[in-house]
C-alpha positions in Angstrom: 6.3 144.3 22.7 6.1 145.1 26.4 9.3 145.1 28.4 9.1 143.0 31.6 10.9 143.9 34.8 13.2 141.3 36.0 14.7 142.1 39.5 17.4 139.5 39.2 18.8 140.9 35.9 18.7 144.4 37.3 20.6 143.5 40.4 23.2 141.7 38.3 23.6 144.7 36.0 24.1 147.0 39.0 26.7 144.7 40.6 28.7 144.5 37.3 28.6 148.3 36.9 29.8 148.7 40.5 32.6 146.2 39.9 33.7 148.0 36.7 33.6 151.4 38.4 35.7 150.0 41.3 38.3 148.6 38.9 38.5 151.8 37.0 39.0 153.9 40.2 41.6 151.5 41.4 43.5 151.6 38.1 43.6 155.4 38.2 44.7 155.4 41.9 47.5 152.9 41.3 48.7 154.7 38.1 49.9 157.6 40.3 51.8 155.4 42.8 55.5 154.7 42.3 56.4 151.1 41.4 57.0 149.0 44.5 60.3 147.2 44.9 60.1 143.4 44.7 60.1 141.6 48.0 63.5 140.2 48.9 64.2 137.3 51.3 67.4 136.5 53.1 70.2 139.1 52.9 69.5 142.7 53.8 70.2 145.3 51.1 73.5 146.2 52.8 74.6 142.5 52.9 73.6 142.0 49.3 75.5 145.2 48.3 78.5 143.9 50.2 78.4 140.5 48.6 78.2 142.2 45.2 81.2 144.5 45.9 83.4 141.7 47.3 82.7 139.9 44.0 83.6 142.8 41.6 86.5 144.1 43.7 88.3 140.8 43.2 88.8 140.0 46.9 88.9 136.3 46.2 91.7 136.8 43.7 94.3 137.2 46.4 92.6 136.3 49.7 91.3 132.8 48.6 94.2 130.4 48.2 94.5 128.7 44.8 94.7 124.9 44.5 95.4 122.7 41.5 92.2 121.4 39.9 91.4 119.2 36.9 91.8 122.3 34.6 94.7 124.0 36.4 94.7 126.4 39.3 91.4 127.2 40.9 90.2 128.9 44.1 90.0 126.6 47.1 86.5 127.6 48.2 86.8 125.5 51.4 89.2 128.2 52.5 87.4 131.1 50.9 88.9 134.5 51.8 91.2 132.9 54.5 94.4 134.4 53.2 97.8 132.9 52.9 97.8 129.4 54.5 99.7 129.6 57.8 101.3 126.2 57.3 102.6 127.0 53.8 106.2 128.2 53.9 107.3 129.9 50.7 110.9 129.8 49.5 113.0 132.9 49.3 111.8 134.9 46.3 114.1 135.9 43.4 115.6 139.3 43.7 113.7 142.1 42.0 115.1 142.9 38.6 114.5 146.5 37.7 115.0 145.7 34.0 112.9 142.6 34.0 110.6 140.9 36.5 110.1 143.1 39.5 107.2 141.3 41.1 106.5 137.7 41.9 103.7 135.7 43.4 103.6 132.2 44.9 101.5 129.3 43.6 98.5 130.0 45.9 98.5 133.6 44.8 98.4 134.7 48.4 102.1 135.7 48.9 103.8 138.4 46.9 107.4 139.7 46.6 108.8 142.9 45.2 110.9 145.9 46.2 108.5 146.4 49.1 109.4 143.1 50.7 107.0 140.1 51.0 103.4 140.6 51.7 100.8 137.9 52.5 97.1 138.1 51.9 95.5 138.3 55.4 92.4 136.3 56.5 89.2 138.2 55.7 86.8 135.6 57.2 84.7 136.2 60.3 87.1 134.2 62.5 89.1 135.9 65.2 92.3 135.2 63.2 90.6 137.1 60.4 88.5 140.3 60.7 86.4 138.8 63.5 88.0 141.2 66.0 88.0 144.2 63.7 85.5 147.0 64.2 83.7 148.6 61.3 85.7 151.8 62.0 89.0 149.9 61.8 88.0 148.4 58.5 86.8 151.6 56.8 89.9 153.5 58.1 92.3 150.8 56.8 90.9 151.1 53.3 90.6 154.9 53.4 94.1 155.5 54.8 96.1 152.4 53.7 97.1 151.3 57.2 96.7 148.0 58.9 93.7 148.2 61.2 93.6 151.9 60.2 96.4 152.8 62.5 99.3 150.3 62.0 101.9 149.7 59.4 101.3 150.7 55.7 99.3 148.2 53.7 101.8 146.7 51.2 101.3 145.9 47.5 99.7 144.4 45.7 96.6 145.4 47.8 95.0 148.1 45.7 93.8 150.2 48.6 94.4 153.5 46.7 91.6 152.4 44.3 89.4 151.1 47.1 89.7 154.4 49.0 87.6 155.9 46.3 84.6 153.8 47.5 82.0 155.5 49.6 81.9 154.9 53.3 78.6 153.2 52.9 80.0 150.8 50.3 83.0 150.0 52.6 80.6 149.4 55.5 78.6 147.0 53.3 81.8 145.1 52.4 82.6 144.8 56.1 79.1 143.7 57.0 79.3 141.0 54.3 82.7 139.8 55.3 81.5 139.3 58.9 79.0 136.7 57.5 81.7 134.7 55.6 82.1 131.4 57.4 85.1 131.5 59.8 88.3 129.8 58.8 91.0 129.6 61.5 94.2 130.8 59.8 96.8 133.3 60.8 98.6 134.5 57.7 102.3 135.4 58.1 103.2 138.9 58.9 104.5 141.3 56.2 108.3 141.1 55.8 110.1 144.4 54.9 112.9 144.2 52.2 115.8 143.7 54.6 114.1 140.7 56.2 112.8 139.3 53.0 116.3 139.2 51.4 117.9 137.1 54.3 
């Protein structure tokens, strides 16, 4: 039997061999490259980190007022991170009992009384009554040194700033960046009351 030359078949075989070679070379080249990060849309990595940290650090626990829902107390997300409601007056707290209950909190979980006096959770939203006027440096210094705005009065309990001071500066900057994106809520929380004032 005599083989016949078919130009179309030969061209097809050459094209397939070239394609296979290209795929093999590409596979070898890609194998040496590090895996690429998935594309993200929306928040920057810093904002995403800040949102994550605000969630796990429990900021909503004290800075978002509680309201009564169908299943009991629940966070009022229409006032998320706005602190103690300025129009909510709390009654005089019970005197601390060193042998019993030494600490008390009000129904919104935004006002706290103890031997230190009465502290109110401040507004953390981006409004001017919140941290809208704070600088990044103010915020980081406040959490690192436990002073209001980083230079004022000591931050009172139950704010766990001694734990938060262990965070990296980059993490605190990420928290600040995220809080600046929280929708503004106009609310001026009451000022801290030292023990002598709180007992009157």
